[in-house]
C-alpha positions as CSV (number, residue, x, y, z in Angstrom):
1,X,0.0,0.3,0.1
2,X,2.7,2.5,0.6
3,X,4.5,2.0,-2.9
4,X,1.0,3.4,-4.1
5,X,-0.3,5.6,-1.8
6,X,1.1,8.9,-2.7
7,X,0.9,8.2,-7.0
8,X,-1.7,10.2,-9.2
9,X,-3.3,8.5,-12.0
10,X,-2.0,9.1,-15.5
11,X,-5.4,11.4,-16.4
12,X,-5.0,14.0,-13.3
13,X,-1.5,14.9,-14.1
14,X,-2.5,15.0,-17.8
15,X,-5.4,17.4,-16.3
16,X,-3.0,19.3,-14.3
17,X,-1.2,19.8,-17.3
18,X,-4.1,21.5,-19.8
19,X,-4.9,23.6,-17.2
20,X,-1.6,25.0,-16.5
21,X,-1.5,25.1,-20.3
22,X,-4.4,26.9,-21.2
23,X,-3.8,29.0,-18.0
24,X,-0.7,30.2,-20.0
25,X,-2.4,30.6,-23.2
26,X,-4.9,33.4,-21.7
27,X,-2.5,35.1,-19.6
28,X,0.0,35.5,-22.3
29,X,-2.0,38.3,-23.9
30,X,-1.6,40.5,-21.4
31,X,2.0,40.9,-22.0
32,X,2.2,41.5,-26.4
33,X,1.9,45.4,-25.4
34,X,-0.4,47.8,-27.3
35,X,-0.2,50.3,-30.4
36,X,-1.8,53.6,-31.2
37,X,-4.9,53.1,-32.9
38,X,-8.3,55.1,-34.5
39,X,-11.4,53.5,-34.0
40,X,-13.7,54.9,-36.4
41,X,-17.7,54.7,-35.4
42,X,-21.3,55.9,-36.8
43,X,-22.2,58.8,-35.3
44,X,-26.2,58.4,-36.4
45,X,-27.9,55.3,-36.4
46,X,-28.9,55.5,-40.1
47,X,-25.7,55.7,-40.8
48,X,-23.9,52.2,-41.3
49,X,-20.4,51.3,-40.8
50,X,-19.2,48.8,-43.8
51,X,-16.2,47.7,-45.2
52,X,-16.4,50.8,-47.7
53,X,-15.7,52.9,-45.0
54,X,-12.8,51.0,-44.2
55,X,-11.5,51.6,-47.9
56,X,-12.4,54.7,-47.9
57,X,-10.7,55.5,-44.4
58,X,-7.0,53.8,-46.2
59,X,-7.4,56.3,-49.1
60,X,-7.6,58.9,-46.5
61,X,-4.8,58.1,-44.6
62,X,-2.6,57.9,-47.7
63,X,-3.8,61.3,-49.4
64,X,-2.4,62.7,-46.1
65,X,0.4,61.1,-46.2
66,X,0.1,59.3,-43.0
67,X,1.5,55.6,-42.8
68,X,-0.5,52.9,-40.7
69,X,0.1,49.7,-39.9
70,X,-3.2,48.7,-41.5
71,X,-6.5,49.3,-41.5
72,X,-9.7,47.1,-40.8
73,X,-13.1,46.3,-40.4
74,X,-14.5,44.8,-37.2
75,X,-17.0,44.1,-34.7
76,X,-20.9,42.7,-36.1
77,X,-23.9,44.3,-36.0
78,X,-24.6,47.9,-34.1
79,X,-20.8,47.4,-32.8
80,X,-19.3,47.1,-36.4
81,X,-16.2,49.4,-36.5
82,X,-12.9,50.6,-38.6
83,X,-9.9,50.2,-36.9
84,X,-6.7,51.9,-38.4
85,X,-3.3,50.6,-36.4
86,X,0.0,53.3,-36.4
87,X,3.1,52.6,-35.2
88,X,3.4,56.2,-33.0
89,X,1.4,58.5,-32.0
90,X,2.0,61.3,-34.1
91,X,1.1,59.7,-36.7
92,X,-2.0,58.4,-35.0
93,X,-3.3,62.4,-34.6
94,X,-2.3,63.1,-37.6
95,X,-4.6,60.7,-39.1
96,X,-7.3,61.6,-36.7
97,X,-7.0,65.6,-38.0
98,X,-7.2,64.1,-41.8
99,X,-10.3,61.5,-41.3
100,X,-12.2,63.6,-39.5
101,X,-11.6,66.2,-41.8
102,X,-12.6,64.0,-44.5
103,X,-14.9,61.7,-43.2
104,X,-16.9,64.6,-41.5
105,X,-17.7,67.1,-44.3
106,X,-19.9,69.1,-42.3
107,X,-18.4,69.4,-38.5
108,X,-21.6,70.4,-37.1
109,X,-23.6,67.4,-38.2
110,X,-20.8,64.5,-38.1
111,X,-21.7,61.2,-39.7
112,X,-18.7,59.0,-37.8
113,X,-17.0,59.7,-34.7
114,X,-12.9,59.0,-34.7
115,X,-11.4,58.3,-31.2
116,X,-8.2,58.1,-30.2
117,X,-7.5,54.7,-28.6
118,X,-5.0,51.7,-28.0
119,X,-5.1,48.0,-29.3
120,X,-3.7,44.6,-27.9
121,X,-0.9,43.5,-29.9
122,X,-2.2,40.3,-29.1
123,X,-2.0,37.4,-32.2
124,X,-5.1,36.9,-34.8
125,X,-5.1,33.0,-33.5
126,X,-5.5,34.2,-29.8
127,X,-7.9,36.4,-30.4
128,X,-9.9,33.3,-32.4
129,X,-10.0,31.2,-28.9
130,X,-10.8,34.1,-26.9
131,X,-7.1,34.9,-25.5
132,X,-7.8,38.9,-25.0
133,X,-5.9,40.9,-22.1
134,X,-7.9,41.6,-19.4
135,X,-9.4,45.3,-18.6
136,X,-8.0,47.9,-16.5
137,X,-9.7,50.5,-14.5
138,X,-9.4,54.2,-14.5
139,X,-7.0,54.3,-12.1
140,X,-4.2,51.8,-14.0
141,X,-5.0,52.4,-17.9
142,X,-7.4,55.0,-18.0
143,X,-10.4,55.1,-20.4
144,X,-13.3,57.9,-21.0
145,X,-15.1,60.3,-18.6
146,X,-18.7,62.0,-19.7
147,X,-19.7,64.4,-17.6
148,X,-23.7,65.1,-18.7
149,X,-25.8,67.3,-18.5
150,X,-29.7,66.2,-18.3
151,X,-32.3,68.7,-19.7
152,X,-34.6,68.5,-17.0
153,X,-36.8,71.4,-19.0
154,X,-37.6,68.8,-21.4
155,X,-38.5,65.9,-19.0
156,X,-40.7,68.7,-17.6
157,X,-42.1,69.3,-21.3
158,X,-42.6,65.5,-21.4
159,X,-44.9,65.3,-18.1
160,X,-46.9,68.3,-19.4
161,X,-47.1,67.0,-22.7
162,X,-48.1,63.8,-21.0
163,X,-51.0,65.3,-18.8
164,X,-52.4,67.3,-21.5
165,X,-52.8,63.9,-23.8
166,X,-54.5,62.7,-20.5
167,X,-56.5,64.9,-19.2
168,X,-57.8,64.8,-23.1
169,X,-58.2,61.2,-22.5
170,X,-60.2,61.6,-19.1
171,X,-62.9,64.1,-19.9
172,X,-63.5,62.2,-23.3
173,X,-64.1,59.0,-21.0
174,X,-66.4,60.6,-18.9
175,X,-68.0,62.5,-21.9
176,X,-67.3,65.7,-20.0
177,X,-67.4,68.4,-23.0
178,X,-65.3,71.1,-23.2
179,X,-63.9,73.9,-25.8
180,X,-60.0,72.9,-25.8
181,X,-57.6,71.5,-24.2
182,X,-54.1,73.8,-24.4
183,X,-50.6,73.8,-22.9
184,X,-49.6,77.5,-21.9
185,X,-46.2,77.4,-20.8
186,X,-45.7,75.0,-18.0
187,X,-49.6,74.5,-17.2
188,X,-52.6,72.7,-18.9
189,X,-55.3,75.4,-19.9
190,X,-58.9,73.9,-20.3
191,X,-61.5,75.8,-21.8
192,X,-65.2,75.6,-21.2
193,X,-68.9,77.1,-22.2
194,X,-70.7,76.1,-19.1
195,X,-69.8,76.4,-15.5
196,X,-70.8,73.2,-14.3
197,X,-69.3,71.2,-17.3
198,X,-66.1,73.4,-15.6
199,X,-67.0,71.8,-11.9
200,X,-67.7,68.3,-13.2
201,X,-63.8,68.2,-15.3
202,X,-62.2,70.0,-12.0
203,X,-63.8,66.8,-9.9
204,X,-62.6,64.4,-12.4
205,X,-58.7,66.2,-13.1
206,X,-58.4,65.9,-9.2
207,X,-59.7,63.0,-8.8
208,X,-57.5,60.9,-11.3
209,X,-54.5,63.5,-11.4
210,X,-53.7,64.0,-7.4
211,X,-50.0,65.6,-9.0
212,X,-52.1,68.6,-10.5
213,X,-53.1,71.5,-8.7
214,X,-56.4,72.5,-10.2
215,X,-57.8,76.4,-10.1
216,X,-60.2,78.0,-12.0
217,X,-59.9,81.3,-13.7
218,X,-62.6,83.4,-15.3
219,X,-61.8,85.9,-17.9
220,X,-64.7,87.6,-19.2
221,X,-67.0,85.3,-21.0
222,X,-64.3,83.0,-21.0
223,X,-64.4,80.0,-18.4
224,X,-61.0,77.7,-17.5
225,X,-58.9,75.3,-15.4
226,X,-55.8,75.5,-15.0
227,X,-53.7,72.9,-14.2
228,X,-50.2,73.2,-13.0
229,X,-47.8,70.5,-11.2
230,X,-48.0,70.9,-7.4
231,X,-44.3,71.8,-6.2
232,X,-43.4,68.2,-4.9
233,X,-44.1,66.6,-7.9
234,X,-42.1,69.0,-10.4
235,X,-39.2,68.3,-8.0
236,X,-39.8,64.6,-8.4
237,X,-40.6,64.9,-12.4
238,X,-36.8,66.3,-12.5
239,X,-35.6,63.6,-10.6
240,X,-37.0,61.1,-12.1
241,X,-35.7,62.5,-15.6
242,X,-32.4,61.9,-14.5
243,X,-32.7,58.6,-12.5
244,X,-34.5,57.3,-15.7
245,X,-31.4,58.5,-18.2
246,X,-28.6,57.0,-15.6
247,X,-30.8,53.5,-15.7
248,X,-31.4,53.8,-19.8
249,X,-28.0,54.5,-19.7
250,X,-26.8,51.5,-17.9
251,X,-28.8,48.9,-20.1
252,X,-27.7,50.3,-23.0
253,X,-23.8,49.9,-21.7
254,X,-24.7,46.5,-20.6
255,X,-26.3,45.4,-24.0
256,X,-23.2,46.1,-25.4
257,X,-21.0,44.3,-23.2
258,X,-19.1,47.3,-22.1
259,X,-16.8,46.1,-18.5
260,X,-18.2,47.3,-15.0
261,X,-19.5,51.3,-16.2
262,X,-19.3,54.0,-13.4
263,X,-22.5,55.5,-14.1
264,X,-23.6,58.2,-11.2
265,X,-26.0,61.2,-10.7
266,X,-23.7,64.5,-9.9
267,X,-25.6,67.2,-8.6
268,X,-29.0,68.0,-9.4
269,X,-28.9,67.7,-13.2
270,X,-25.8,66.2,-14.5
271,X,-24.4,62.5,-15.2
272,X,-20.7,61.2,-14.9
273,X,-20.1,58.0,-17.0
274,X,-17.2,56.0,-16.3
275,X,-15.5,53.7,-19.2
276,X,-12.4,51.7,-17.9
277,X,-10.3,50.3,-20.5
278,X,-10.0,52.0,-24.5
279,X,-11.8,49.5,-25.8
280,X,-14.8,50.7,-23.8
281,X,-13.9,54.6,-24.6
282,X,-14.7,53.8,-28.1
283,X,-17.9,51.8,-27.6
284,X,-18.6,54.6,-25.3
285,X,-18.0,57.1,-27.8
286,X,-20.7,55.3,-30.1
287,X,-23.3,54.8,-27.5
288,X,-23.3,58.1,-25.3
289,X,-23.5,59.9,-28.7
290,X,-26.4,58.5,-29.3
291,X,-28.5,60.6,-26.5
292,X,-31.8,60.2,-28.2
293,X,-35.1,59.6,-27.1
294,X,-37.7,57.6,-28.8
295,X,-41.8,58.3,-29.1
296,X,-44.7,56.6,-30.3
297,X,-46.5,59.3,-33.3
298,X,-49.5,59.0,-34.8
299,X,-49.1,60.3,-38.4
300,X,-51.6,63.4,-39.8
301,X,-53.3,61.7,-42.9
302,X,-54.8,65.2,-42.8
303,X,-51.4,66.1,-44.8
304,X,-49.7,64.6,-47.6
305,X,-46.3,66.0,-48.0
306,X,-44.7,65.8,-51.4
307,X,-41.2,67.3,-52.8
308,X,-43.1,70.6,-52.2
309,X,-45.1,71.4,-49.8
310,X,-48.2,72.9,-50.9
311,X,-50.7,72.7,-48.0
312,X,-49.8,74.5,-44.5
313,X,-49.1,72.1,-41.6
314,X,-51.8,71.9,-38.8
315,X,-51.0,73.5,-35.6
316,X,-50.3,70.6,-34.1
317,X,-48.4,68.3,-36.4
318,X,-44.5,69.0,-37.6
319,X,-43.2,68.0,-40.9
320,X,-40.4,65.3,-40.7
321,X,-37.6,64.8,-43.8
322,X,-35.3,62.5,-42.6
323,X,-35.6,59.1,-42.2
324,X,-37.5,56.4,-43.1
325,X,-41.4,56.8,-45.1
326,X,-40.3,60.6,-45.1
327,X,-41.1,63.7,-45.8
328,X,-44.3,62.4,-43.2
329,X,-46.2,64.7,-41.3
330,X,-46.8,63.9,-37.6
331,X,-49.0,65.1,-34.7
332,X,-47.1,66.7,-31.3
333,X,-49.1,64.3,-29.0
334,X,-46.7,61.2,-27.8
335,X,-48.4,58.2,-27.9
336,X,-45.6,56.6,-26.5
337,X,-42.4,57.1,-25.4
338,X,-39.4,54.8,-25.2
339,X,-39.3,54.4,-21.4
340,X,-43.2,52.1,-21.5
341,X,-41.1,49.3,-23.5
342,X,-40.0,46.2,-21.6
343,X,-38.3,44.4,-24.1
344,X,-37.9,44.2,-28.2
345,X,-36.7,41.3,-30.6
346,X,-35.8,41.1,-33.8
347,X,-38.5,38.1,-35.3
348,X,-40.2,37.5,-38.7
349,X,-43.8,38.3,-39.2
350,X,-46.6,36.1,-40.5
351,X,-45.2,36.2,-44.1
352,X,-42.0,35.5,-42.8
353,X,-40.3,38.9,-43.4
354,X,-38.0,40.7,-40.8
355,X,-39.9,42.3,-38.0
356,X,-39.6,43.6,-34.5
357,X,-42.0,42.4,-31.6
358,X,-42.4,44.6,-28.9
359,X,-43.4,44.3,-25.5
360,X,-44.6,47.1,-23.0
361,X,-45.0,47.2,-19.3
362,X,-48.3,47.6,-17.8
363,X,-48.8,51.4,-18.5
364,X,-47.4,51.5,-22.1
365,X,-50.1,48.6,-22.8
366,X,-52.9,50.4,-21.7
367,X,-51.7,53.9,-23.6
368,X,-51.3,52.1,-26.9
369,X,-54.8,50.5,-26.3
370,X,-56.2,53.2,-26.1
371,X,-54.4,55.4,-28.9
372,X,-55.0,52.5,-31.6
373,X,-59.0,51.6,-30.3
374,X,-60.4,54.0,-32.7
375,X,-57.6,54.1,-35.9
376,X,-57.3,50.8,-37.2
377,X,-56.2,51.5,-40.8
378,X,-54.3,54.4,-39.7
379,X,-50.4,55.1,-39.6
380,X,-48.0,55.1,-37.3
381,X,-44.5,56.0,-36.6
382,X,-41.2,55.4,-34.3
383,X,-39.4,58.8,-34.1
384,X,-35.6,59.1,-32.6
385,X,-34.1,62.2,-31.6
386,X,-31.0,62.3,-31.5
387,X,-28.4,65.3,-30.9
388,X,-31.9,68.0,-31.2
389,X,-32.3,66.3,-34.8
390,X,-35.5,63.9,-35.2
391,X,-35.1,60.9,-37.4
392,X,-38.1,58.6,-38.5
393,X,-36.8,55.1,-37.7
394,X,-40.6,53.4,-38.7
395,X,-43.8,54.1,-40.6
396,X,-46.9,51.3,-40.1
397,X,-50.1,50.8,-41.0
398,X,-52.1,50.1,-37.7
399,X,-53.9,46.5,-38.8
400,X,-55.5,46.0,-35.5
401,X,-56.0,47.3,-32.1
402,X,-52.8,47.0,-30.1
403,X,-51.8,46.0,-26.7
404,X,-49.4,44.9,-24.7
405,X,-47.2,43.1,-27.3
406,X,-47.2,44.2,-30.8
407,X,-44.9,43.8,-34.2
408,X,-43.2,46.5,-36.5
409,X,-43.1,44.8,-39.6
410,X,-41.8,46.2,-43.1
411,X,-38.1,46.6,-42.1
412,X,-36.2,45.4,-45.3
413,X,-33.7,43.4,-43.8
414,X,-33.0,41.2,-40.8
415,X,-29.9,43.9,-39.8
416,X,-32.3,47.0,-39.8
417,X,-34.8,44.6,-37.4
418,X,-31.8,44.1,-35.3
419,X,-30.4,47.8,-35.1
420,X,-33.8,49.0,-33.7
421,X,-34.5,46.2,-31.4
422,X,-31.7,47.3,-29.6
423,X,-32.1,50.4,-29.9
424,X,-35.8,50.2,-28.5
425,X,-34.7,47.2,-26.1
426,X,-31.8,49.5,-24.3
427,X,-34.7,52.0,-23.8
428,X,-35.3,55.6,-24.9
429,X,-33.9,58.4,-22.6
430,X,-36.5,60.1,-20.8
431,X,-35.1,63.6,-21.3
432,X,-32.1,64.6,-23.9
433,X,-28.1,65.1,-22.5
434,X,-25.6,67.5,-23.7
435,X,-21.9,66.0,-22.8
436,X,-20.4,69.1,-21.2
437,X,-17.0,67.7,-20.5
438,X,-15.2,64.8,-22.1
439,X,-11.9,63.1,-21.0
440,X,-10.1,60.8,-22.7
441,X,-7.5,59.6,-19.4
442,X,-4.5,58.3,-20.9
443,X,-2.3,54.9,-19.9
444,X,0.2,57.2,-18.5
445,X,-2.2,58.5,-15.5
446,X,-2.0,54.7,-14.4
447,X,1.9,54.3,-14.9
448,X,3.3,54.9,-12.0
449,X,-0.1,52.8,-10.5
450,X,0.7,49.6,-12.4
451,X,4.1,49.6,-12.0
452,X,3.5,50.2,-8.1
453,X,1.0,47.4,-8.0
454,X,3.7,45.4,-10.2
455,X,6.6,45.5,-8.3
456,X,4.3,44.7,-4.8
457,X,3.2,41.8,-6.1
458,X,7.0,41.1,-7.7
459,X,8.4,41.7,-3.9
460,X,5.6,39.9,-2.3
461,X,5.8,37.0,-4.3
462,X,9.7,36.7,-4.1
463,X,9.9,37.7,0.1
464,X,7.3,34.6,0.3
465,X,9.7,32.1,-2.3
466,X,12.6,32.3,-0.2
467,X,10.9,31.9,3.2
468,X,9.2,28.9,2.4
469,X,12.2,27.2,0.5
470,X,14.4,28.4,3.3
471,X,11.7,27.4,6.3
472,X,10.5,24.3,4.4
473,X,13.2,23.6,1.8
474,X,12.1,21.0,-0.8
475,X,8.2,21.1,0.3
476,X,9.1,24.7,0.2
477,X,9.9,24.7,-3.3
478,X,6.8,22.7,-4.1
479,X,4.8,25.4,-2.8
480,X,6.1,28.0,-4.4
481,X,5.2,26.2,-7.8
482,X,2.2,25.8,-7.0
483,X,1.8,29.4,-5.8
484,X,3.4,30.5,-9.1
485,X,0.4,28.2,-11.0
486,X,-1.9,30.1,-8.6
487,X,-1.0,33.8,-9.4
488,X,-1.2,32.1,-13.8
489,X,-4.6,31.0,-13.2
490,X,-5.8,34.0,-11.9
491,X,-4.5,36.4,-14.2
492,X,-6.1,34.0,-17.2
493,X,-9.2,34.0,-15.6
494,X,-9.7,37.6,-15.1
495,X,-8.3,38.3,-18.9
496,X,-10.8,35.6,-19.8
497,X,-13.5,37.1,-18.0
498,X,-12.5,40.5,-19.5
499,X,-13.0,41.4,-15.8
500,X,-11.8,44.8,-15.0
501,X,-8.6,45.4,-12.5
502,X,-8.3,48.2,-10.3
503,X,-5.6,48.8,-7.5
504,X,-8.1,47.2,-5.2
505,X,-8.0,44.5,-7.6
506,X,-4.2,44.7,-7.3
507,X,-4.7,44.2,-3.4
508,X,-7.0,41.4,-3.9
509,X,-4.4,39.5,-5.9
510,X,-2.1,39.8,-3.3
511,X,-4.9,38.8,-0.6
512,X,-5.1,35.4,-2.6
513,X,-1.0,35.1,-2.6
514,X,-1.4,35.1,1.5
515,X,-4.3,33.1,1.4
516,X,-2.9,30.4,-1.1
517,X,0.3,30.2,0.7
518,X,-1.1,29.9,4.1
519,X,-3.0,26.8,2.9
520,X,0.8,25.3,1.7
521,X,2.1,25.9,5.0
522,X,-1.2,24.2,6.9
523,X,0.0,21.0,4.9
524,X,3.6,21.2,5.1
525,X,3.1,21.4,9.4
526,X,0.4,18.7,9.1
527,X,3.0,16.8,7.2
528,X,5.6,17.7,10.4
529,X,3.2,16.9,12.4
530,X,2.6,12.9,11.1
531,X,6.0,12.6,11.1
532,X,6.8,13.7,14.5
533,X,4.0,11.3,15.8
534,X,6.4,8.6,14.1
535,X,4.9,8.2,10.7
536,X,6.8,7.1,8.1
537,X,7.1,9.0,5.0
538,X,4.7,7.6,2.4
539,X,2.3,8.2,5.2
540,X,3.1,11.5,6.6
541,X,2.1,12.4,3.1
542,X,-1.0,11.3,2.3
543,X,-2.4,12.0,6.0
544,X,-1.1,15.5,5.6
545,X,-2.7,16.3,2.8
546,X,-5.7,14.6,3.7
547,X,-6.0,16.0,6.8
548,X,-5.4,19.9,6.0
549,X,-7.6,19.5,3.5
550,X,-10.7,20.1,5.5
551,X,-9.2,22.9,7.3
552,X,-8.3,24.6,4.2
553,X,-11.7,23.8,2.8
554,X,-13.6,25.5,5.8
555,X,-11.5,28.8,6.1
556,X,-11.5,29.3,2.9
557,X,-15.1,28.6,1.8
558,X,-15.8,30.9,5.1
559,X,-13.6,33.7,3.5
560,X,-15.7,32.9,-0.4
561,X,-19.1,33.9,1.7
562,X,-17.7,37.1,2.8
563,X,-16.6,37.7,-1.0
564,X,-19.6,37.2,-2.7
565,X,-21.4,39.5,0.0
566,X,-18.9,42.3,-1.0
567,X,-19.6,41.1,-4.4
568,X,-23.5,41.3,-4.0
569,X,-24.1,44.0,-1.5
570,X,-20.9,46.7,-3.0
571,X,-20.3,48.9,-5.5
572,X,-17.5,50.5,-7.5
573,X,-13.9,49.7,-6.0
574,X,-15.7,47.1,-3.4
575,X,-17.0,44.9,-5.7
576,X,-13.9,44.7,-8.2
577,X,-12.0,44.0,-5.2
578,X,-14.9,40.8,-4.6
579,X,-14.5,39.6,-8.0
580,X,-10.9,39.1,-7.5
581,X,-10.9,37.9,-4.1
582,X,-13.2,35.5,-5.0
583,X,-11.7,34.1,-8.0
584,X,-8.6,33.9,-5.9
585,X,-10.1,31.6,-3.6
586,X,-10.8,29.1,-6.1
587,X,-7.6,29.3,-7.8
588,X,-5.6,28.4,-4.8
589,X,-7.7,26.0,-3.5
590,X,-6.8,24.2,-7.0
591,X,-3.4,24.9,-6.9
592,X,-3.0,24.9,-3.1
593,X,-4.0,21.1,-2.8
594,X,-4.0,19.5,-6.3
595,X,-1.0,21.1,-8.1
596,X,1.0,21.1,-4.7
597,X,0.2,17.4,-4.0
598,X,0.8,16.2,-7.4
599,X,4.0,17.7,-7.7
600,X,4.9,15.9,-4.0
601,X,3.8,12.6,-5.7
602,X,5.6,13.2,-8.8
603,X,8.6,13.6,-6.9
604,X,8.6,11.2,-4.1
605,X,6.1,9.3,-4.9
606,X,7.9,6.7,-6.9
607,X,10.4,6.2,-4.5
608,X,9.6,2.8,-2.5
609,X,12.4,3.2,0.2
610,X,11.9,6.6,1.0
611,X,13.5,7.5,4.5
612,X,13.0,11.0,4.8
613,X,11.2,14.5,3.4
614,X,13.2,17.4,2.9
615,X,10.7,19.5,4.5
616,X,12.8,21.5,7.2
617,X,13.9,20.9,10.7
618,X,10.9,18.4,12.1
619,X,11.1,19.5,15.7
620,X,10.3,16.4,17.4
621,X,9.4,16.6,21.9
622,X,12.3,15.7,24.3
623,X,11.4,12.2,25.8
């Protein structure tokens, strides 16, 4: 039994070798470095990034005598972009000037966004198997920072528009006649010809709109009700506009896979958006540039616009000339805004043509039923307001009364339906926003932090290695090897998950190393204890690993519970620490026990007449 008790079956050694090789593969991209690049993305929803754009970029760079290391089309769907690589930053910035001038003849209405970036030199074959460098946080690598001003007045305007439409609907349902419901500034004015009808309407509005102050106003023969928001409701409208925009931006960023963004309110009407890692900076430029709001409106079919508009546009309608199905005249009344959309998916209609299937929340379904019940056969449009410019995304005929679920058909192709579904699914901003501050944080900012973090980890590892080898001799060397495997696997997992590494993350790596070596200390001391108790070397090895495993498991599980709690309830840097900490516990349990035992078995397991172990001084009590 002693001859075989410390031998691993061949499959375990194969498993260890495969895991270590995979760890080396997914860690390697972090050592290839980066080169300057420019990333060109669309600035408009309807502007496509195609291979023709890559050819145009290459031509513009050659015309400007700017040398590049390659221009390629990358990404897919709405994430498609053109990337140009350069040998140095001088060529990078010259190329940016040339491309911004050549691609955007009208600077006030740019079609493309040209972003300064850094790209990894990871070989294509590694990228093909998902081997990419890990993201670094703003404090280590830099990234993009936006400070955005929310147009709270627009949020208020939208709320007043909704109140105006609701009052019209409520009075119509109760069959209360009025002489018009108009918006005057931030108030809604309802006109009547009889005081009895005015009082009846006042009771209905006060009952169904508790957020409104409703007062009687009489001017000559005109009888009016003036409805205004109460101060508390007014403040709540402003705050909700900011909070809904934060939620929508979060969904948009998450939809595109941006890693650990920071999206938070600053002051009463500002939002800070930070996205670590330059890859995310380019995507952020694309997405944050689309500070758009979505609206569903009815087509005013009393006017048929042509190339030359011969009829006057009605007071409550407006002409749209950009987008699909234009020119078209739409009513100013908003049937539905994008924040009522709970999900949107690209699908196919009954004729197997591309379509978008939309699910609304409860309030949205109610509004849609009310709006379409009496409008079957009429046309409805979805409008995107982007950078204060309107674009019609879709014009469709209402086939039947619509509810909480309906389809938009006539999308043309699957790509169009996928793009519209993404915009709808990611949500519409409740109020327009303007970027008032934009910073691209360069890698130089975090260079010192990266160096300090690297040196602290390296020196800590070296100090642990020296101590373990001196104190535990050969078993100390085995522990150092297991510790190196642990560090390799941890970095590989972080890179594979594309997690964002920050300074707290580096602290978590250092803590993981400490916990990993603590497990090896437990194992070595348990083996020493078995030797002190008179066990032969082979039995001491087997018993030491077996008995230490239970202690290691208990201590690591309790610490893992704390890490999970930090991950669930924490935010920002705390969550970054928790991710690395939890992963470090899992990799340390594998390396400290499984890998360490494999090395020990490989070294000592086949020695039939093992007389002693190189594990340092085994202190035995005096007789």
